[in-house]
C-alpha positions as CSV (number, residue, x, y, z in Angstrom):
1,X,2.5,5.6,-8.5
2,X,2.8,1.8,-8.2
3,X,-0.9,1.3,-8.0
4,X,-3.3,-0.9,-10.0
5,X,-1.3,-3.2,-12.2
6,X,1.6,-3.8,-9.9
7,X,-0.3,-4.2,-6.7
8,X,-2.9,-6.4,-8.5
9,X,0.0,-8.5,-9.8
10,X,1.0,-9.1,-6.2
11,X,-2.5,-10.2,-5.5
12,X,-2.3,-12.7,-8.4
13,X,0.8,-14.2,-6.8
14,X,-1.6,-15.4,-4.1
15,X,-3.3,-17.8,-6.5
16,X,-2.0,-20.7,-4.3
17,X,-4.8,-20.0,-1.7
18,X,-8.3,-21.3,-2.2
19,X,-11.0,-19.0,-1.0
20,X,-14.1,-17.3,-2.4
21,X,-14.4,-13.7,-3.1
22,X,-16.8,-13.2,-0.2
23,X,-14.4,-14.8,2.2
24,X,-11.5,-12.7,1.0
25,X,-13.5,-9.5,1.3
26,X,-14.4,-10.3,5.0
27,X,-10.8,-10.5,6.2
28,X,-9.9,-7.0,7.2
29,X,-11.7,-3.7,7.0
30,X,-10.6,-0.1,7.5
31,X,-12.4,3.0,8.5
32,X,-11.9,5.4,5.6
33,X,-11.7,9.0,6.8
34,X,-14.4,11.5,5.9
35,X,-13.8,13.1,2.5
36,X,-12.4,10.0,0.9
37,X,-14.1,7.8,-1.7
38,X,-13.6,4.3,-3.1
39,X,-12.0,4.8,-6.5
40,X,-11.1,1.3,-7.5
41,X,-11.9,-2.3,-6.5
42,X,-10.9,-5.6,-8.0
43,X,-11.5,-9.1,-6.8
44,X,-10.5,-12.6,-7.9
45,X,-10.9,-16.0,-6.3
46,X,-8.0,-15.4,-3.9
47,X,-7.6,-11.7,-3.2
48,X,-9.1,-8.2,-3.2
49,X,-7.7,-4.8,-3.7
50,X,-9.4,-1.5,-2.8
51,X,-8.2,2.0,-3.5
52,X,-9.5,5.2,-1.9
53,X,-8.7,8.8,-2.9
54,X,-9.9,12.2,-1.7
55,X,-13.2,13.4,-3.0
56,X,-12.8,15.5,-6.2
57,X,-9.7,13.6,-7.3
58,X,-9.3,10.9,-9.9
59,X,-7.1,7.8,-10.3
60,X,-5.1,9.8,-12.9
61,X,-4.9,12.9,-10.7
62,X,-4.7,12.3,-7.0
63,X,-2.6,13.6,-4.1
64,X,-3.0,10.8,-1.6
65,X,-4.3,7.3,-2.0
66,X,-5.2,4.5,0.5
67,X,-4.9,1.0,-0.8
68,X,-5.9,-2.2,1.0
69,X,-4.7,-5.5,-0.5
70,X,-6.0,-8.8,1.1
71,X,-5.6,-12.5,0.6
72,X,-6.4,-15.6,2.6
73,X,-2.9,-16.9,2.2
74,X,-0.6,-17.1,5.2
75,X,2.4,-18.1,3.0
76,X,5.5,-16.2,4.1
77,X,6.7,-15.9,0.5
78,X,3.5,-14.0,-0.4
79,X,4.0,-11.9,2.7
80,X,7.5,-11.0,1.6
81,X,6.4,-10.2,-1.9
82,X,3.8,-7.8,-0.7
83,X,6.3,-6.2,1.7
84,X,8.9,-5.8,-1.2
85,X,6.8,-4.7,-4.1
86,X,6.5,-1.0,-3.2
87,X,10.1,-0.3,-2.4
88,X,11.2,-2.2,-5.6
89,X,9.0,-0.2,-7.9
90,X,9.8,3.2,-6.4
91,X,13.4,2.3,-5.9
92,X,13.8,1.3,-9.6
93,X,12.5,4.7,-10.7
94,X,14.4,6.8,-8.2
95,X,17.3,8.5,-9.8
96,X,19.1,9.0,-6.5
97,X,19.0,6.7,-3.4
98,X,15.5,6.7,-2.0
99,X,15.0,7.5,1.7
100,X,13.5,4.4,3.3
101,X,12.8,2.7,6.6
102,X,11.6,-0.8,7.5
103,X,10.7,-2.0,11.0
104,X,8.6,-4.5,12.9
105,X,5.3,-2.7,13.7
106,X,4.7,-3.9,17.3
107,X,6.7,-6.7,18.9
108,X,3.7,-7.4,21.2
109,X,1.5,-8.3,18.3
110,X,0.9,-12.1,17.9
111,X,1.0,-11.7,14.1
112,X,4.0,-10.8,12.0
113,X,3.6,-7.1,10.9
114,X,6.1,-4.9,9.1
115,X,6.1,-1.2,8.2
116,X,8.0,-0.1,5.2
117,X,8.3,3.6,4.3
118,X,10.0,5.0,1.2
119,X,10.3,8.4,-0.4
120,X,12.0,9.7,-3.5
121,X,12.4,13.3,-4.6
122,X,14.0,12.4,-7.9
123,X,11.7,10.0,-9.7
124,X,12.5,9.3,-13.3
125,X,9.0,9.7,-14.7
126,X,10.2,8.5,-18.2
127,X,11.1,5.1,-16.8
128,X,7.5,4.2,-15.9
129,X,5.7,1.1,-17.1
130,X,2.6,1.7,-19.2
131,X,-0.5,2.3,-17.2
132,X,1.4,3.5,-14.1
133,X,1.2,7.2,-13.2
134,X,4.5,8.6,-11.9
135,X,5.3,11.9,-10.2
136,X,8.5,13.7,-9.5
137,X,8.2,13.3,-5.8
138,X,6.6,10.2,-4.2
139,X,6.2,8.7,-0.7
140,X,4.7,5.4,0.3
141,X,4.0,4.1,3.8
142,X,3.0,0.4,3.9
143,X,1.8,-1.9,6.7
144,X,1.8,-5.6,5.9
145,X,0.6,-8.1,8.4
146,X,-0.2,-11.8,8.7
147,X,-3.5,-11.7,10.5
148,X,-5.5,-14.7,11.8
149,X,-7.4,-14.8,8.5
150,X,-4.6,-14.2,6.0
151,X,-2.2,-11.5,4.7
152,X,-3.1,-7.9,4.1
153,X,-1.2,-4.8,3.1
154,X,-2.4,-1.3,3.9
155,X,-0.7,1.4,1.9
156,X,-0.8,5.2,2.1
157,X,0.7,6.9,-1.0
158,X,1.4,10.6,-1.4
159,X,2.9,12.6,-4.3
160,X,3.6,16.1,-5.3
161,X,5.7,17.7,-8.1
162,X,6.9,20.5,-5.9
163,X,7.0,19.5,-2.2
164,X,9.7,17.2,-0.9
165,X,8.6,13.6,-0.3
166,X,11.8,12.9,1.6
167,X,11.2,15.8,4.0
168,X,7.6,14.8,4.4
169,X,8.7,11.2,5.4
170,X,11.4,12.5,7.8
171,X,9.1,15.0,9.4
172,X,6.4,12.3,10.0
173,X,3.7,14.1,8.0
174,X,0.7,11.8,7.2
175,X,1.9,9.5,10.1
176,X,-1.2,10.2,12.2
177,X,-3.5,9.2,9.3
178,X,-1.4,6.1,8.7
179,X,-1.5,5.1,12.3
180,X,-5.3,5.6,12.4
181,X,-5.7,3.4,9.4
182,X,-3.5,0.7,10.9
183,X,-5.5,0.8,14.2
184,X,-8.8,0.5,12.4
185,X,-7.5,-2.5,10.5
186,X,-6.2,-4.2,13.7
187,X,-9.5,-3.6,15.4
188,X,-11.4,-5.3,12.6
189,X,-10.3,-8.8,13.5
């Protein structure tokens, strides 16, 4: 999907903030469900990225992936870039108009938080950048927030070559896992 290079590129945009790796890692934590493992982690002076997949799967062969991107930056341009990166990448590869939804997470939250969801059942797998794994049907739910300690983006990706991602998005499948991840992130600060 969009993982690794593109999400990490978004982290690199955050170079304007000055923080240590330890400080960046302490910002937000999530409770990863049983049966999931950390598959990838990268850190630099300004940001971190962690990816989790189901036990028994690999980064080249997964069905669902949880990604947490964090930075100490509170810059609204960085926030907007993290909100936009997933829809742009999936949207560019989608041969037909992707099904998507964007909304404010909770108007009662003190921090700015947006949810963006996008699904495509007609991904052009040939129009995929090197190093990015693409599947015929992809769905991505993202929660991006400006917390008291910086910006973070929590993503739940799903793909399948047979089942409809668009139907899965419309039917709200995976939504309970997504909500549980968001709640655990919000409780961590």
